[in-house]
Backbone bond lengths (Angstrom), bond angles and torsions (degrees), N, CA, C in turn:
res aa  C-N    CA-C-N  psi(-1)  N-CA   C-N-CA  omega(-1)  CA-C   N-CA-C  phi
1 X - - - 1.429 - - 1.523 108.32 -
2 X 1.343 116.15 133.55 1.456 121.01 178.79 1.523 110.09 -76.95
3 X 1.314 114.90 144.04 1.454 120.79 176.89 1.512 107.97 -104.26
4 X 1.320 115.74 129.49 1.441 121.03 178.61 1.523 108.37 -85.09
5 X 1.316 116.23 123.72 1.457 121.03 178.99 1.524 107.48 -110.08
6 X 1.306 115.42 120.65 1.458 120.39 179.52 1.524 108.73 -85.04
7 X 1.327 117.33 135.19 1.465 118.91 177.38 1.532 109.20 -67.95
8 X 1.297 115.43 144.90 1.460 119.56 177.13 1.509 109.11 -111.12
9 X 1.295 114.86 145.81 1.456 120.21 179.49 1.516 108.06 -93.64
10 X 1.309 116.01 131.38 1.451 120.51 176.69 1.521 107.23 -84.68
11 X 1.301 115.17 121.98 1.456 120.70 -178.95 1.525 108.59 -93.74
12 X 1.338 117.42 121.75 1.469 119.40 179.03 1.524 110.56 -69.00
13 X 1.315 115.39 172.25 1.461 119.70 175.97 1.518 109.12 -50.85
14 X 1.326 117.56 142.04 1.464 119.67 -178.33 1.523 111.87 -57.66
15 X 1.311 115.18 127.87 1.457 123.44 173.68 1.520 113.02 51.33
16 X 1.335 116.03 53.36 1.452 120.45 178.42 1.529 110.54 -58.34
17 X 1.314 116.79 -39.22 1.459 121.83 176.49 1.524 108.12 -121.46
18 X 1.309 118.24 137.51 1.469 119.28 -178.28 1.531 113.66 -55.70
19 X 1.332 117.69 -31.65 1.462 119.57 -178.67 1.522 112.20 -79.61
20 X 1.340 118.48 -10.02 1.461 119.86 -178.96 1.521 112.36 -93.45
21 X 1.322 118.41 -5.21 1.461 121.53 -177.38 1.524 110.93 -77.50
22 X 1.302 115.33 134.79 1.451 121.02 172.07 1.519 105.68 -103.97
23 X 1.305 115.97 116.81 1.452 120.34 -178.43 1.523 109.30 -91.22
24 X 1.318 117.79 128.53 1.462 119.24 176.20 1.527 109.24 -70.00
25 X 1.302 116.05 156.22 1.454 121.28 176.04 1.522 106.75 -93.17
26 X 1.299 117.08 126.84 1.456 121.68 -176.81 1.528 109.55 -115.54
27 X 1.322 115.87 135.15 1.457 121.94 173.32 1.518 107.99 -141.65
28 X 1.310 116.05 148.80 1.463 120.29 172.56 1.522 107.41 -111.42
29 X 1.336 118.38 164.90 1.470 120.49 -179.34 1.532 113.77 -53.61
30 X 1.298 118.07 -29.26 1.469 120.03 179.26 1.529 111.25 -71.46
31 X 1.345 117.62 -12.82 1.462 121.72 176.82 1.531 112.50 -89.86
32 X 1.328 117.90 -13.70 1.464 120.78 -175.74 1.524 110.43 -71.29
33 X 1.320 116.39 140.09 1.463 120.74 172.60 1.523 107.33 -105.34
34 X 1.322 116.47 128.22 1.463 121.42 -178.88 1.523 109.95 -104.44
35 X 1.347 114.76 151.99 1.463 121.80 -178.48 1.519 109.60 -141.58
36 X 1.327 115.57 152.18 1.457 123.43 162.39 1.517 104.17 -105.32
37 X 1.337 117.22 125.00 1.464 119.49 -177.82 1.522 110.29 -64.34
38 X 1.328 117.36 -42.73 1.467 122.33 177.48 1.522 108.20 -127.05
39 X 1.336 118.23 147.72 1.467 120.53 -175.82 1.526 114.59 -53.92
40 X 1.314 119.78 -35.81 1.462 121.86 -177.81 1.515 114.58 -87.25
41 X 1.333 118.25 3.14 1.472 120.81 -177.25 1.525 111.30 -63.41
42 X 1.332 115.58 148.29 1.456 122.69 178.78 1.525 110.84 -106.20
43 X 1.319 115.56 17.10 1.459 120.83 174.49 1.525 108.57 -138.52
44 X 1.326 113.66 154.75 1.462 121.37 178.08 1.512 107.51 -126.20
45 X 1.326 115.94 150.51 1.463 120.61 178.78 1.517 108.62 -121.87
46 X 1.328 116.46 121.83 1.461 122.59 178.32 1.526 107.78 -99.97
47 X 1.329 115.93 109.42 1.470 119.93 -178.32 1.525 110.81 -69.94
48 X 1.319 115.16 130.73 1.457 121.48 175.41 1.524 107.86 -104.42
49 X 1.338 117.16 -61.11 1.459 122.12 176.61 1.513 109.23 -133.28
50 X 1.312 116.12 142.85 1.461 122.62 176.52 1.524 107.55 -145.28
51 X 1.337 118.80 178.01 1.461 119.34 -177.09 1.530 114.04 -56.32
52 X 1.321 117.49 -33.62 1.460 120.36 179.98 1.519 111.06 -65.85
53 X 1.322 116.47 -42.87 1.464 121.80 -177.11 1.527 111.32 -81.26
54 X 1.346 116.67 -44.00 1.463 121.61 -172.79 1.523 113.66 -87.10
55 X 1.334 117.50 -21.06 1.456 119.82 -177.54 1.516 113.05 72.96
56 X 1.333 117.06 21.36 1.464 121.48 177.14 1.516 108.70 -149.86
57 X 1.326 116.61 163.68 1.458 121.48 -172.87 1.524 112.30 -83.22
58 X 1.335 115.15 82.33 1.455 121.27 174.81 1.511 108.18 -152.39
59 X 1.304 115.76 157.71 1.458 121.45 171.10 1.519 107.18 -130.57
60 X 1.330 115.46 130.94 1.457 122.91 179.33 1.520 105.97 -129.33
61 X 1.316 116.33 118.67 1.456 120.04 -178.73 1.518 109.66 -142.44
62 X 1.330 115.11 169.27 1.453 121.61 171.21 1.518 105.07 -108.40
63 X 1.324 115.94 123.81 1.455 120.45 178.97 1.524 107.76 -100.53
64 X 1.318 115.19 126.71 1.464 122.27 -175.66 1.523 107.61 -115.70
65 X 1.322 115.45 118.72 1.466 122.01 -178.57 1.520 109.67 -105.46
66 X 1.329 116.66 124.05 1.462 120.22 172.62 1.526 108.37 -65.37
67 X 1.329 117.46 164.56 1.459 121.31 176.71 1.536 107.63 -56.33
68 X 1.324 116.42 127.15 1.463 121.66 -177.68 1.518 114.02 81.17
69 X 1.326 117.76 -3.33 1.464 121.77 -176.84 1.514 112.73 -74.50
70 X 1.331 115.23 154.92 1.464 119.38 176.48 1.522 110.42 -160.22
71 X 1.319 113.69 162.17 1.463 119.93 174.03 1.519 108.18 -84.46
72 X 1.319 117.15 154.11 1.463 117.88 170.88 1.527 108.32 -72.87
73 X 1.333 118.94 154.06 1.467 119.10 174.55 1.533 108.54 -56.41
74 X 1.327 115.92 133.92 1.466 120.13 -179.08 1.513 110.06 -150.97
75 X 1.325 115.27 166.37 1.468 121.14 177.16 1.516 109.21 -146.07
76 X 1.322 115.37 161.11 1.462 122.19 178.99 1.525 107.70 -126.84
77 X 1.313 115.73 131.07 1.477 120.55 -175.01 1.528 113.16 -63.47
78 X 1.336 117.09 -44.92 1.466 119.19 -175.92 1.529 113.73 -124.63
79 X 1.308 116.97 -15.75 1.465 120.34 -174.06 1.522 112.64 -81.36
80 X 1.313 114.36 148.19 1.458 123.46 169.06 1.526 105.54 -99.38
81 X 1.322 117.06 133.07 1.460 120.27 178.07 1.519 108.54 -117.57
82 X 1.327 114.88 134.24 1.453 121.18 -178.11 1.519 109.54 -124.13
83 X 1.322 116.22 140.72 1.459 122.40 177.84 1.521 108.52 -125.59
84 X 1.337 116.33 142.03 1.459 122.75 171.24 1.521 106.27 -128.89
85 X 1.326 117.12 123.61 1.457 121.34 -176.45 1.529 109.64 -81.24
86 X 1.330 114.55 118.30 1.463 121.08 177.91 1.524 111.99 -84.50
87 X 1.340 115.36 -43.20 1.456 119.53 -175.57 1.522 108.37 -159.92
88 X 1.312 116.11 145.42 1.453 121.29 176.22 1.520 112.00 103.80
89 X 1.326 114.38 -173.12 1.460 121.15 -178.93 1.512 108.97 -138.82
90 X 1.323 114.86 148.32 1.454 118.40 -179.08 1.507 112.25 -164.63
91 X 1.319 112.88 -162.14 1.460 121.35 -178.94 1.523 107.10 -139.78
92 X 1.321 116.42 134.72 1.460 121.92 176.04 1.521 108.19 -117.15
93 X 1.324 115.41 134.14 1.453 121.34 179.46 1.516 108.77 -125.49
94 X 1.329 116.31 134.70 1.459 122.06 175.74 1.526 107.61 -140.56
95 X 1.325 115.21 122.31 1.467 122.40 179.88 1.534 111.97 48.32
96 X 1.341 115.55 43.61 1.458 121.29 175.37 1.514 115.59 83.56
97 X 1.329 118.13 -3.75 1.467 121.31 178.25 1.524 108.08 -100.75
98 X 1.334 116.42 129.04 1.461 121.54 -173.71 1.521 110.65 -119.61
99 X 1.358 115.18 139.90 1.464 121.23 174.36 1.523 108.19 -134.30
100 X 1.331 115.68 145.87 1.451 120.91 172.84 1.520 107.64 -80.27
101 X 1.327 116.50 142.46 1.461 121.04 -177.68 1.523 110.23 -129.24
102 X 1.345 115.15 151.15 1.464 121.17 175.96 1.524 107.96 -153.51
103 X 1.325 115.88 177.10 1.466 121.80 -174.88 1.522 111.61 -47.69
104 X 1.317 115.37 131.15 1.461 122.43 179.50 1.509 114.43 95.93
105 X 1.329 118.18 -13.98 1.471 121.27 -179.86 1.520 110.94 -79.81
106 X 1.328 115.35 150.70 1.462 122.68 177.97 1.518 109.80 -125.14
107 X 1.312 114.92 147.07 1.464 121.80 178.90 1.517 107.41 -132.44
108 X 1.317 117.40 135.92 1.457 122.34 174.23 1.528 107.26 -122.29
109 X 1.336 116.05 121.45 1.455 121.73 -179.29 1.529 107.94 -107.90
110 X 1.337 117.74 115.62 1.468 120.13 -179.47 1.533 110.84 -72.50
111 X 1.332 117.49 164.61 1.460 120.31 176.03 1.536 110.37 -53.10
112 X 1.312 115.34 145.40 1.468 125.19 178.24 1.522 114.79 71.24
113 X 1.315 119.18 0.09 1.466 120.44 177.13 1.527 109.96 -75.58
114 X 1.316 116.70 119.28 1.461 120.39 176.61 1.530 106.91 -75.81
115 X 1.330 115.74 119.01 1.459 119.34 -170.83 1.521 112.18 -139.43
116 X 1.328 113.94 160.78 1.459 122.17 172.72 1.517 108.38 -154.62
117 X 1.324 115.25 154.22 1.459 122.34 176.62 1.521 106.12 -124.99
118 X 1.345 115.79 137.47 1.466 121.22 -176.27 1.521 110.02 -133.93
119 X 1.318 116.21 138.53 1.453 122.01 175.46 1.533 107.91 -84.09
120 X 1.324 116.56 115.43 1.469 121.15 178.31 1.528 111.73 -108.64
121 X 1.328 116.44 3.33 1.462 120.63 -176.94 1.513 113.02 -90.18
122 X 1.324 115.08 -176.10 1.463 121.59 -178.66 1.525 112.57 -97.68
123 X 1.344 116.57 0.85 1.464 122.45 176.60 1.524 107.98 -131.65
124 X 1.310 117.38 175.21 1.462 120.53 177.52 1.531 110.32 -62.10
125 X 1.323 114.84 151.33 1.468 123.13 175.29 1.520 107.09 -107.60
126 X 1.334 116.40 128.90 1.466 122.53 179.65 1.520 109.18 -118.20
127 X 1.333 117.43 126.03 1.462 121.37 176.39 1.517 110.07 -130.69
128 X 1.326 115.97 142.62 1.455 120.37 165.13 1.511 105.48 -80.08
129 X 1.303 117.48 137.65 1.460 121.73 -179.00 1.522 107.84 -130.42
130 X 1.322 116.20 126.46 1.467 121.88 179.37 1.516 108.07 -126.79
131 X 1.330 116.02 129.19 1.461 120.97 177.34 1.528 108.70 -123.26
132 X 1.336 115.25 128.33 1.463 122.35 179.64 1.517 108.65 -135.99
133 X 1.325 120.29 125.70 1.456 126.27 -10.90 1.524 110.18 -70.98
134 X 1.316 115.98 175.29 1.457 122.94 -174.69 1.525 113.81 -57.34
135 X 1.297 119.14 -40.69 1.470 125.07 -179.13 1.539 112.32 47.11
136 X 1.334 116.48 43.13 1.470 124.50 177.09 1.527 113.94 64.88
137 X 1.330 118.45 17.11 1.463 121.97 179.53 1.527 110.39 -67.04
138 X 1.330 117.19 -46.87 1.471 120.36 -179.70 1.525 110.71 -61.78
139 X 1.320 116.52 -39.06 1.459 119.98 179.39 1.532 110.88 -65.42
140 X 1.334 116.42 -38.86 1.464 120.79 176.61 1.528 110.17 -62.71
141 X 1.324 116.67 -45.35 1.466 120.80 179.53 1.530 109.86 -60.56
142 X 1.330 116.90 -50.04 1.471 121.18 -177.49 1.527 112.91 -65.33
143 X 1.334 117.55 -21.22 1.466 119.74 178.27 1.526 111.78 -76.75
144 X 1.327 116.21 -8.56 1.461 120.94 -179.54 1.511 112.76 -81.36
145 X 1.312 115.36 -167.88 1.452 122.86 -177.26 1.537 109.59 -92.70
146 X 1.344 118.01 122.14 1.471 119.50 176.97 1.527 110.72 -62.46
147 X 1.329 115.91 139.09 1.464 122.57 177.08 1.523 108.07 -135.86
148 X 1.310 116.00 159.92 1.461 121.49 -179.90 1.519 111.03 -89.77
149 X 1.316 115.83 147.31 1.461 121.14 168.18 1.520 106.28 -82.31
150 X 1.338 117.03 132.82 1.460 119.33 -178.13 1.532 110.41 -94.80
151 X 1.314 116.17 -177.70 1.469 121.86 -176.70 1.525 111.87 -59.51
152 X 1.342 117.29 -38.97 1.473 120.19 178.65 1.527 110.55 -63.64
153 X 1.333 117.10 -43.62 1.468 121.39 178.79 1.523 110.25 -60.81
154 X 1.333 116.34 -48.50 1.463 120.11 -178.13 1.527 111.43 -65.43
155 X 1.323 118.34 -33.33 1.469 120.71 177.20 1.524 110.54 -61.96
156 X 1.340 117.01 -40.02 1.471 120.63 178.65 1.526 109.88 -72.50
157 X 1.330 117.36 -49.06 1.460 120.71 -174.91 1.521 112.95 -67.90
158 X 1.316 116.85 -32.02 1.466 120.40 177.42 1.520 111.40 -90.37
159 X 1.318 116.71 1.01 1.469 126.40 177.21 1.521 112.92 63.77
160 X 1.333 118.10 26.99 1.464 120.36 173.43 1.520 110.71 -67.16
161 X 1.351 116.58 -26.70 1.454 119.40 -179.09 1.522 112.33 -70.86
162 X 1.328 117.81 -15.90 1.467 121.54 -176.53 1.513 112.75 -102.93
163 X 1.345 118.16 -8.84 1.450 120.34 -177.02 1.517 110.23 -80.82
164 X 1.339 116.49 137.39 1.467 118.45 177.69 1.534 109.66 -68.19
165 X 1.306 114.19 146.55 1.467 118.76 177.65 1.517 108.54 -72.40
166 X 1.327 115.95 142.23 1.463 119.60 -179.76 1.526 109.25 -73.88
167 X 1.310 115.85 152.84 1.472 121.17 -178.87 1.495 111.19 -84.99
């Protein structure tokens, strides 16, 4: 049996030349700008990275659903959308198939899948949401109404809710 050997890239010393360094883009939750796409929406989207910031066609945001909140049914022609549940409980539906979701669960919605996410819990639902390619998602979010992240949002995003209390 033949063994497949993958070529490995030799990485030179870090930043041998100042012009060869690729600097990562860093943001903290206090840098995120949140929006409601429409005034009556029951969810907010906090942009983390988008094509303007990242220089590539993706949108990465945190979607925050109020109790009872949900997205309208929607679809994307070419984009794949992924969700990772940070906190809370809800329900995800895609093309008529529904699953209950909670912290740690992941959802991948293929292009053209008609989908929605709904908060069915007694607290806010927080999901990381990544769309590749962007397919004008970031532009839609930014066209909405800017809103502030409150103390509860920042506690989740900064992971204060997960830290043990000191003795």
